N, C-alpha and C positions, 0 to 999 in steps of 0.2 A: 936609522934604516928601518924601513917598514917591510914587512913580509908580503904585503899585498902587491900583486903584479901591477905594473904600469899599464894604464889603459892605452890601447892602441886604436887607431881609427878603424881597424878591421874587426877587432874583438873588444867591444866595450865591457867594462867591469859591471857585473850585476850581482846583487845580493840574492842568496837562496830564499825562496818564498817560505813562509812559515806554514807548516802543515800540521793540523791538529793530530794528536795521538789517537790511535784507534780506540774505540770504547768497546768494552765487553757488554753485551746486552743479555739480559736474563732470558728473553724468549729464544734467542739464538742458542744459548747454552742448554736450555731445556729441550729444544728441538734436537740438538746433537746427541744429548744424553738419551732421549726417547728413541731415536733411530738406532743407537748402539744397543740399548736394552732390547728393542724389538728384534734386531738381528741376532742377539744371543738367544732369545726365546725361540726364534725360528730354527736356528741351528740345533737347539735342544730338542725340539719337536721332531725334526728330521732324524736325529740320532736315535731318539726313543722309538720312532717307527721302525727303523732298520733293525734295532735291537730286538723288538718284539717279533718281527717277521723272521729273523734268523736265529732266534734262541730256541733251538731244538737239538736233540741228541746227535752228536757228531758221528756216531757209528752208522747212522742212516745215510751218510754221504758216500759210503763205500759201495761200489757197484755189486749187485747181487741181491739175493732175497734174504730177508731177516724175519724170523718168526718171533712173535712176542705173545705172552700170556700173563695175565695178572688182573689187578683190579684198578678201576679208574680212581685217580686221586682228585683231579679237577679238570675243568675245561677252561683254557686261557683264551681270551679274545685278543686278536691282533688289532692294534690301534688303527682307526680310520677306515677299515675294510671289514667286510663280513666274512672273515676267515677265522677259524678256531684251531687251537692246538690241544690235543688230548695228552694229559700227563698220566702215565700208567705206572703203578708200582708192580714191576715184573716179578715173577716167581723166583728169579735168581737174585733178588734183593736189590736190583738197580732200579732207578727211576728212568723211564723212557718217555721222551717228549716227541710226539709225532710232528712232522712238518705242518705248516698251516694248510688247512683244508676248508673248502666250502662245505657248509653243513648240508647233509641230505635232508629233504623235506618229506615228512609223512603226514598226509592229510592237511597240507598247507602249513604245517608247523615245522620250524627248524628243529631237527632232532638233537643236535648238540646242546641246545639251550635247555632241553628237558632232562639231560643225563644227570644222574645223581652220583655223588662219590660212593665208592664201594661196589659199583656195578662190575660184573665179570666181563673182561675184554680178552678176546683171543683173535689173532690174525697174522697175516703175512704182509710185508711191505717190500716192494722191489724198487731198487734205485738203478738208474742208468746214467752214466756220466755225471754223477753227483746230484741228480735231480730225481724227484719222485716219478716213477713210471706207472706203477699201479699198487693198489692196496686192497686187500680182502680183510674185512673186519667183522667180527661177531660181537655185537653189543647186547648182552643179555641173551634174549631168544631171537633177535633179529640179525640177519646176515646181510652185509652190504659189500659191493664191489666198486672200487673207484679206479677208473682208467683215465689217463690224461687226455685221451682223444674223445671218449664218450661221456665222461663225468660219472656221477653216481648211478649205480644200478642196484635196485633191491633184488635180492636173490630169494626165491621162494624156498621155504623149508623143505627138506627131503622127507619122504614118507615116514622114516623112523623118527624124525624130529617133530612131525605133526602130532598134535594131540588126537587120540582116538575118540570117536563119539560114543 
């Protein structure tokens, strides 16, 4: 007895065609690996960008005004954009990192790029709904005001701050 079905006039018996096994190609494997590595690099760059833009002191997210005073530790640049974060060693012993800010320009030069560590910094920052609303900062002998609507405004020194001739 044979296991093969009997051919009928309506359904003739046919053998399955021989199909070659698929081959693994080196260019295809390299292409898939390259796409995977490129995707990982892109994800890493996006994560690094969002980390650098959001890495600032969390107490500044609370609504209200926060006063700070101390010395400048360093200026950190945010990846891929022209924004900077000032890291301040406050007098209360804590490190305070301000949210990312556009650098004010003095005589066409970006001020934050010229700041040296150890500079005396004093100011007030106001947050509303978890976002920076305005900032008043004194960097050495220069005073600046940042408003989200108007941007940076240089504040002239008061008569008692001005040097006498």
